[in-house]
N, C-alpha and C positions, 0 to 999 in steps of 0.2 A: 482780479480775476473776474471774468464775466460768468454769467449763469450757464453759458454754453460749455465753458471749460469745466465748470464744476460738475455738470451733468456727464461730460465725457470721462472725467476722473472717476466718478462714482460708477459709471457703467464699466470702466476698465477694471476697477477694484472688485466689483461684483463678479465679473467673468474670471478673474484670477482666482478668486475664492471657489467658484464653481468648479474650475478645472482641478483644483487641488483635492476637492472632496470626491471627485469622480475617479480617483485612481483605481486601477484593477485590484480587486482583493486577491489575496493568495488563499488557495485552498488548503485546509489542514489535511483533509482526506480526499483523494481524487475520486470522482463518481465511480470509476471502474473498481476501486478498492472498496467501496461501500457494498458492492455486490459480492464481495469475497465470502461473506458469511453464508449467502444463499446459493451462490453459483461457484463453489469452491472447486475449481478444475483440478487442482493438484491432488486433493483427497479423493475425488472421483477417479482420477487416473490411478492412484495407489490402489484403490479397491479393485479396479479392473485388472491391473497387473498382478495382483496377489492371487487372482483366480487362474492365471496361467504362468507357471513357474519359468518357462523358457522366455517369455516376453519380459517378465520381471528381471531376469538375469541379463537379458539383452539391453534393457533400459538402464538399469542401475549398475550393471557390471558385477553385481554381487547376488548371491541367493537371498531368498526372502528370510532364511534362518539367520544368515550373517547380517542382514538389514536389521532384524530384531535385536540381535546381539549387540550390534553397534549402537542402536537406538537406546537399549538398556543401559549400556556403559556410559554414554555421554548425553543422554537426554536431559537430565537435570542441569547440566553445564550449558547447554545451548537454549534452554527454556528462558523466555523473556516474560516479564509481568505484563498483565493486561492493564490498561489505564482506563480512566473514565471516559476517554475520547475514542479509543479504538481497541480492538482485540489484537493480541499478539500473534505472530506466525507460530504455529505449532512445531514442536521438535521434529515431527514426522515430515512436515512440509520442508523444514530447513535441511534435513538430512537428504531427502529425495532429490532436492534441487542441487545440493552440494555434490551428490554422487553423479548426478547427470552431467 
């Protein structure tokens, strides 16, 4: 082999390694979900709906009393644990989305 071939092989090998190292990394938490703690739309909506019973019933198809009863009955069963990496979705949010 000539030195030109050696250089070409080394360059090809280096480029292959660079391409393999620059693969797109997967996100554990999407940037939108990182904002969930401070910009919680669901809980904000729930608070606003609770102030007007007719809107609450129109949105969830149950009264706020029934919502609280259902939440009390199944809240522990639908609760998930927080992890070191992210907070879980609260039972209130889960129930509101399910009823919607």
